DSSP file (Angstrom, degrees, kcal/mol; ACC not computed):
  #  RESIDUE AA STRUCTURE BP1 BP2  ACC     N-H-->O    O-->H-N    N-H-->O    O-->H-N    TCO  KAPPA ALPHA  PHI   PSI    X-CA   Y-CA   Z-CA
    1    1 A X     >        0   0    0      0, 0.0     4,-2.1     0, 0.0     5,-0.2   0.000 360.0 360.0 360.0 -39.7  -65.6  -98.2   30.5
    2    2 A X  H  >  +     0   0    0      1,-0.2     4,-2.7     2,-0.2     5,-0.2   0.886 360.0  53.3 -63.8 -37.5  -67.0  -99.3   33.9
    3    3 A X  H  > S+     0   0    0      2,-0.2     4,-2.4     1,-0.2    -1,-0.2   0.875 107.7  50.3 -67.8 -35.5  -64.8  -96.9   35.7
    4    4 A X  H  > S+     0   0    0      2,-0.2     4,-2.4     1,-0.2    -1,-0.2   0.927 112.6  46.5 -66.5 -44.4  -65.9  -94.0   33.6
    5    5 A X  H  X S+     0   0    0     -4,-2.1     4,-2.3     2,-0.2    -2,-0.2   0.906 112.8  50.3 -63.8 -41.7  -69.6  -94.8   34.3
    6    6 A X  H  X S+     0   0    0     -4,-2.7     4,-2.3     1,-0.2    -2,-0.2   0.912 110.3  49.9 -62.3 -42.5  -68.9  -95.2   38.0
    7    7 A X  H  X S+     0   0    0     -4,-2.4     4,-2.5     1,-0.2    -2,-0.2   0.908 110.3  50.0 -63.1 -42.9  -67.1  -91.9   38.0
    8    8 A X  H  X S+     0   0    0     -4,-2.4     4,-2.3     1,-0.2    -1,-0.2   0.897 111.1  49.0 -63.2 -40.8  -70.0  -90.2   36.3
    9    9 A X  H  X S+     0   0    0     -4,-2.3     4,-2.5     2,-0.2    -2,-0.2   0.904 111.5  49.5 -66.0 -41.0  -72.5  -91.7   38.7
   10   10 A X  H  X S+     0   0    0     -4,-2.3     4,-2.2     2,-0.2    -2,-0.2   0.921 111.8  47.9 -64.5 -43.8  -70.4  -90.6   41.7
   11   11 A X  H  X S+     0   0    0     -4,-2.5     4,-2.2     2,-0.2    -2,-0.2   0.904 111.9  51.0 -63.3 -40.8  -70.2  -87.1   40.4
   12   12 A X  H  X S+     0   0    0     -4,-2.3     4,-2.0     1,-0.2    -2,-0.2   0.929 111.2  46.9 -61.9 -46.3  -73.9  -87.0   39.7
   13   13 A X  H  X S+     0   0    0     -4,-2.5     4,-2.1     1,-0.2    -1,-0.2   0.856 110.7  52.2 -67.9 -34.8  -74.7  -88.2   43.3
   14   14 A X  H  X S+     0   0    0     -4,-2.2     4,-2.3     2,-0.2    -1,-0.2   0.906 108.8  51.6 -65.1 -40.5  -72.3  -85.6   44.8
   15   15 A X  H  X S+     0   0    0     -4,-2.2     4,-2.2     2,-0.2    -2,-0.2   0.889 108.1  51.1 -62.8 -39.3  -74.0  -82.9   42.8
   16   16 A X  H  X S+     0   0    0     -4,-2.0     4,-2.0     1,-0.2    -1,-0.2   0.912 110.2  50.2 -63.3 -41.8  -77.4  -84.0   44.1
   17   17 A X  H  X S+     0   0    0     -4,-2.1     4,-1.2     1,-0.2    -2,-0.2   0.891 109.2  50.7 -63.3 -39.5  -76.0  -83.9   47.6
   18   18 A X  H  X S+     0   0    0     -4,-2.3     4,-0.5     1,-0.2     3,-0.2   0.894 110.7  49.5 -65.2 -39.8  -74.7  -80.4   47.0
   19   19 A X  H  < S+     0   0    0     -4,-2.2     4,-0.3     1,-0.2     3,-0.3   0.848 115.0  44.0 -67.2 -33.9  -78.1  -79.2   45.7
   20   20 A X  H  X S+     0   0    0     -4,-2.0     4,-2.4     1,-0.2     3,-0.3   0.613  89.9  89.8 -86.3 -12.4  -79.9  -80.7   48.7
   21   21 A X  H  X S+     0   0    0     -4,-1.2     4,-2.7    -3,-0.2     5,-0.2   0.881  84.8  50.0 -57.0 -45.1  -77.4  -79.5   51.3
   22   22 A X  H  X S+     0   0    0     -4,-0.5     4,-2.1    -3,-0.3    -1,-0.2   0.895 111.9  49.0 -62.8 -36.2  -79.1  -76.1   52.0
   23   23 A X  H  > S+     0   0    0     -4,-0.3     4,-1.9    -3,-0.3    -2,-0.2   0.922 112.6  47.7 -66.5 -43.3  -82.5  -77.8   52.5
   24   24 A X  H  X S+     0   0    0     -4,-2.4     4,-1.3     1,-0.2    -2,-0.2   0.921 112.8  48.4 -64.3 -44.2  -80.9  -80.4   54.9
   25   25 A X  H  < S+     0   0    0     -4,-2.7     4,-0.4     1,-0.2    -1,-0.2   0.890 114.0  46.7 -64.1 -38.6  -79.1  -77.7   56.9
   26   26 A X  H  < S+     0   0    0     -4,-2.1    -1,-0.2    -5,-0.2    -2,-0.2   0.822 122.3  33.2 -73.5 -30.7  -82.3  -75.5   57.1
   27   27 A X  H  X S+     0   0    0     -4,-1.9     4,-0.6    -5,-0.2    -1,-0.2   0.423  87.9 100.3-106.1  -0.5  -84.6  -78.3   58.2
   28   28 A X  T  < S+     0   0    0     -4,-1.3    -1,-0.1     1,-0.2    -2,-0.1   0.907 105.3   3.4 -58.5 -48.2  -82.3  -80.6   60.2
   29   29 A X  T  4 S+     0   0    0     -4,-0.4    -1,-0.2    -3,-0.1    -2,-0.1   0.226 109.6  88.6-124.3  15.3  -83.4  -79.5   63.7
   30   30 A X  T  4 S-     0   0    0     -3,-0.2     2,-0.2    -4,-0.1    -2,-0.1   0.601  96.2  -7.5 -93.8 -10.1  -86.2  -77.0   63.0
   31   31 A X  S  < S-     0   0    0     -4,-0.6     2,-0.1     1,-0.1    -4,-0.0  -0.784  89.0 -45.7-158.0-159.2  -89.1  -79.4   62.9
   32   32 A X     >  -     0   0    0     -2,-0.2     4,-2.0     1,-0.1     5,-0.1  -0.278  53.1-105.7 -82.3 171.0  -90.4  -82.9   62.9
   33   33 A X  H  > S+     0   0    0      1,-0.2     4,-2.6     2,-0.2     5,-0.2   0.848 120.6  55.2 -66.0 -33.6  -89.1  -85.8   60.9
   34   34 A X  H  > S+     0   0    0      2,-0.2     4,-2.3     1,-0.2    -1,-0.2   0.878 107.3  49.6 -69.0 -35.9  -92.1  -85.6   58.6
   35   35 A X  H  > S+     0   0    0      2,-0.2     4,-2.2     1,-0.2    -2,-0.2   0.904 111.7  49.7 -64.9 -40.8  -91.4  -81.9   57.9
   36   36 A X  H  X S+     0   0    0     -4,-2.0     4,-2.0     2,-0.2    -2,-0.2   0.932 112.7  46.3 -62.1 -46.9  -87.8  -82.8   57.1
   37   37 A X  H  X S+     0   0    0     -4,-2.6     4,-2.4     1,-0.2    -2,-0.2   0.882 112.1  50.4 -66.0 -38.5  -88.8  -85.6   54.8
   38   38 A X  H  X S+     0   0    0     -4,-2.3     4,-2.0     2,-0.2    -1,-0.2   0.879 109.5  50.6 -69.4 -35.6  -91.4  -83.5   53.0
   39   39 A X  H  X S+     0   0    0     -4,-2.2     4,-1.7     2,-0.2    -2,-0.2   0.890 111.9  47.7 -68.9 -36.8  -89.0  -80.7   52.4
   40   40 A X  H  X S+     0   0    0     -4,-2.0     4,-1.8     2,-0.2    -2,-0.2   0.911 110.9  51.9 -65.6 -41.9  -86.4  -83.1   51.0
   41   41 A X  H  X S+     0   0    0     -4,-2.4     4,-0.6     1,-0.2    -2,-0.2   0.864 110.3  48.5 -63.9 -35.8  -89.2  -84.7   48.8
   42   42 A X  H  < S+     0   0    0     -4,-2.0     4,-0.4     1,-0.2    -1,-0.2   0.857 116.6  42.2 -71.2 -33.9  -90.1  -81.2   47.5
   43   43 A X  H  X S+     0   0    0     -4,-1.7     4,-2.1     1,-0.2    -2,-0.2   0.676  95.9  80.8 -86.0 -18.4  -86.5  -80.3   46.7
   44   44 A X  H  X S+     0   0    0     -4,-1.8     4,-2.3     1,-0.2     5,-0.2   0.893  86.9  52.2 -62.4 -45.3  -85.4  -83.7   45.2
   45   45 A X  H  X S+     0   0    0     -4,-0.6     4,-0.6     1,-0.2    -1,-0.2   0.905 113.4  45.7 -59.2 -38.5  -86.8  -83.2   41.7
   46   46 A X  H >4 S+     0   0    0     -4,-0.4     3,-0.6     1,-0.2    -1,-0.2   0.874 112.3  51.5 -69.6 -36.2  -85.0  -79.9   41.3
   47   47 A X  H >< S+     0   0    0     -4,-2.1     3,-1.3     1,-0.2    -2,-0.2   0.844 103.7  57.9 -69.3 -32.9  -81.8  -81.4   42.7
   48   48 A X  H 3< S+     0   0    0     -4,-2.3     3,-0.3     1,-0.3    -1,-0.2   0.695 102.3  56.0 -71.2 -17.4  -81.9  -84.3   40.3
   49   49 A X  T XX  +     0   0    0     -4,-0.6     4,-1.5    -3,-0.6     3,-0.7   0.136  68.7 118.1 -99.9  20.6  -81.9  -81.9   37.4
   50   50 A X  H <>  +     0   0    0     -3,-1.3     4,-2.2     1,-0.2     5,-0.2   0.833  68.7  59.4 -60.3 -33.3  -78.7  -80.1   38.3
   51   51 A X  H 3> S+     0   0    0     -3,-0.3     4,-2.4     1,-0.2    -1,-0.2   0.893 104.6  50.8 -63.4 -34.5  -76.8  -81.2   35.2
   52   52 A X  H <> S+     0   0    0     -3,-0.7     4,-2.5     2,-0.2    -1,-0.2   0.897 109.5  50.2 -67.3 -39.0  -79.4  -79.5   33.0
   53   53 A X  H  X S+     0   0    0     -4,-1.5     4,-2.1     2,-0.2    -2,-0.2   0.901 111.6  48.1 -65.1 -40.2  -79.1  -76.2   35.0
   54   54 A X  H  X S+     0   0    0     -4,-2.2     4,-2.0     2,-0.2    -2,-0.2   0.921 112.0  49.7 -65.2 -43.6  -75.3  -76.3   34.7
   55   55 A X  H  X S+     0   0    0     -4,-2.4     4,-2.3     1,-0.2    -2,-0.2   0.921 111.2  48.8 -61.5 -45.1  -75.5  -76.9   31.0
   56   56 A X  H  X S+     0   0    0     -4,-2.5     4,-2.4     1,-0.2    -1,-0.2   0.886 110.1  51.1 -64.3 -38.4  -78.0  -74.1   30.5
   57   57 A X  H  X S+     0   0    0     -4,-2.1     4,-1.3     1,-0.2    -1,-0.2   0.870 110.8  48.9 -68.4 -33.8  -75.9  -71.7   32.5
   58   58 A X  H  X S+     0   0    0     -4,-2.0     4,-1.1     2,-0.2    -2,-0.2   0.891 112.3  48.1 -69.6 -39.3  -72.8  -72.6   30.4
   59   59 A X  H  < S+     0   0    0     -4,-2.3     3,-0.3     1,-0.2    -2,-0.2   0.895 109.2  53.1 -68.0 -39.8  -74.8  -72.1   27.1
   60   60 A X  H  < S+     0   0    0     -4,-2.4    -1,-0.2     1,-0.2    -2,-0.2   0.826 108.1  51.1 -66.7 -30.1  -76.1  -68.7   28.3
   61   61 A X  H  <        0   0    0     -4,-1.3    -1,-0.2     1,-0.2    -2,-0.2   0.785 360.0 360.0 -75.7 -26.7  -72.6  -67.5   29.0
   62   62 A X     <        0   0    0     -4,-1.1    -1,-0.2    -3,-0.3    -2,-0.2   0.474 360.0 360.0 -81.0 360.0  -71.3  -68.5   25.6
């Protein structure tokens, strides 16, 4: 049971990283550290809800 929960947490965190990757790439060297942190902070709530977006897209296709 622990391994299943661990696997789910790892998959979730990888998904968050994938969602944040474009923001990180775009802001990595284009401004100050505070601009980088604020852009990550703005994108984080949307990135944390990636499972809901995937679920909705699967339901809409069916």
